C-alpha positions in Angstrom: 14.0 0.8 10.0 14.7 -1.1 6.9 13.5 0.0 3.2 12.8 -3.0 0.2 13.9 -0.9 -2.7 13.2 -2.5 -6.7 16.5 -3.4 -7.9 18.1 -0.8 -10.0 15.6 2.4 -9.0 17.3 5.2 -7.2 16.6 5.7 -3.8 18.9 8.3 -2.2 17.8 8.9 1.7 20.1 7.7 3.9 20.3 7.7 7.6 22.2 5.5 10.6 19.0 3.4 11.6 17.8 2.9 8.0 19.2 0.1 6.0 18.3 0.1 2.1 17.4 -4.3 0.8 17.5 -4.8 -2.7 14.2 -7.0 -3.5 11.1 -7.1 -5.1 7.8 -6.5 -3.1 6.0 -9.3 -4.8 8.4 -12.1 -3.7 7.7 -13.8 -0.1 11.3 -14.5 -0.5 12.6 -10.4 -0.7 9.8 -9.3 1.7 11.1 -12.2 4.2 14.4 -11.2 4.1 13.2 -7.4 4.7 11.2 -7.6 7.7 12.6 -10.6 9.5 12.8 -9.6 13.2 10.6 -6.2 12.4 7.1 -5.8 14.7 5.6 -3.8 11.7 5.8 -3.6 7.7 4.4 -0.5 6.1 3.4 -0.8 2.5 3.4 2.4 0.5 3.6 0.6 -2.9 2.8 2.7 -6.3 2.5 2.0 -10.1 1.1 3.8 -12.8 -2.0 5.0 -13.0 -2.6 2.4 -16.1 -0.9 -0.4 -15.2 -2.7 -3.6 -15.3 -0.2 -5.8 -13.5 -1.9 -6.1 -10.5 1.4 -5.2 -8.4 -0.5 -3.8 -5.2 -2.4 -7.3 -5.1 0.4 -9.3 -5.6 3.0 -7.9 -2.9 0.1 -7.8 -0.4 -0.1 -11.7 -1.3 3.3 -11.9 -1.2 3.8 -9.6 2.0 1.3 -11.4 4.3 3.1 -15.1 3.4 6.4 -13.6 4.4 4.6 -11.9 7.3 3.0 -15.9 8.4 6.9 -17.1 7.6 8.7 -14.8 10.2 6.5 -13.6 12.6 5.8 -10.1 12.2 2.9 -8.6 13.6 1.5 -6.1 11.7 0.6 -5.0 8.5 0.4 -1.4 7.0 -0.9 -0.6 3.8 -1.4 2.6 2.3 -4.5 2.7 -0.7 -6.6 5.1 -1.5 -9.5 7.4 -0.6 -12.3 6.7 -3.1 -12.0 2.6 -2.7 -14.7 1.1 -0.7 -17.1 2.1 1.1 -15.0 5.8 0.4 -16.2 5.8 -2.9 -19.8 7.3 -2.2 -17.9 10.1 -0.9 -16.2 11.3 -4.0 -17.0 14.1 -6.4 -19.3 13.0 -8.8 -16.6 14.0 -11.9 -14.0 12.2 -10.4 -16.2 8.9 -9.0 -18.1 8.8 -12.5 -15.3 10.5 -15.1 -11.9 10.1 -13.2 -12.0 6.6 -11.6 -13.6 4.8 -14.4 -12.1 6.2 -17.5 -8.2 6.9 -16.3 -7.6 5.3 -13.3 -9.8 2.2 -13.5 -6.8 0.0 -13.4 -4.7 1.4 -10.2 -8.6 1.6 -8.2 -9.0 -1.8 -9.1 -5.8 -3.1 -8.3 -6.3 -1.2 -4.8 -9.5 -2.7 -4.3 -7.7 -6.1 -4.6 -4.8 -5.5 -2.4 -8.0 -3.8 0.1 -9.4 -7.6 -0.3 -5.8 -10.1 0.4 -5.4 -8.1 3.6 -8.7 -8.1 4.8 -9.6 -11.7 4.4 -5.8 -12.3 5.4 -5.0 -13.5 9.2 -2.7 -11.1 10.1 -3.6 -7.5 12.2 -3.7 -4.8 9.6 -4.2 -1.0 9.3 -5.3 0.3 6.2 -4.9 3.9 5.3 -6.7 5.7 3.0 -5.1 8.4 2.1 -6.5 11.4 0.1 -4.3 12.4 -3.4 -1.0 13.6 -2.5 1.1 15.8 -4.3 4.9 15.9 -4.6 5.4 19.6 -3.6 5.7 22.5 -1.0 3.1 22.4 1.7 0.0 24.5 1.3 -1.9 24.3 4.4 -4.9 23.9 2.1 -6.3 20.3 1.9 -8.2 20.2 -1.9 -9.6 16.3 -0.9 -10.8 14.6 1.7 -9.5 13.6 4.3 -7.6 9.8 5.1 -9.6 7.3 6.8 -8.1 4.6 8.6 -9.8 1.2 9.0 -8.6 -1.8 11.3 -8.9 -5.7 11.8 -8.0 -9.0 12.3 -9.4 -12.1 11.5 -7.6 -14.6 13.7 -7.0 -18.5 12.6 
């Protein structure tokens, strides 16, 4: 297993089966170096909620390009519940206040990321996770469950 990690960021996970590679997730060359020889890519990028850079979209474009170059066979990308057809299932406050006012840029980036992946010619799986927190397990799910969608346009 390989993990592509931003240069200068802290990454304290170590395991004999893990290789850490420093690079830019929006750079197809860095990604190709990281994924060469792999069967699949798992993209689980994050960005601050108000970030307007569309890093997820740029990384999706670079990932698809890198996968074509080195022949990696499957892309699994983490998105968020509330994008695409799951938006209608969000609670009223989340759908009409939180998303448009607080998470507008992050949601737009997730939507663009999904569009790039869906329109690509690589086999893909999108996982729309529910709201996740960094803390101990509670056994309760405050948000709807995750959804998964897979596809392949072919050439």
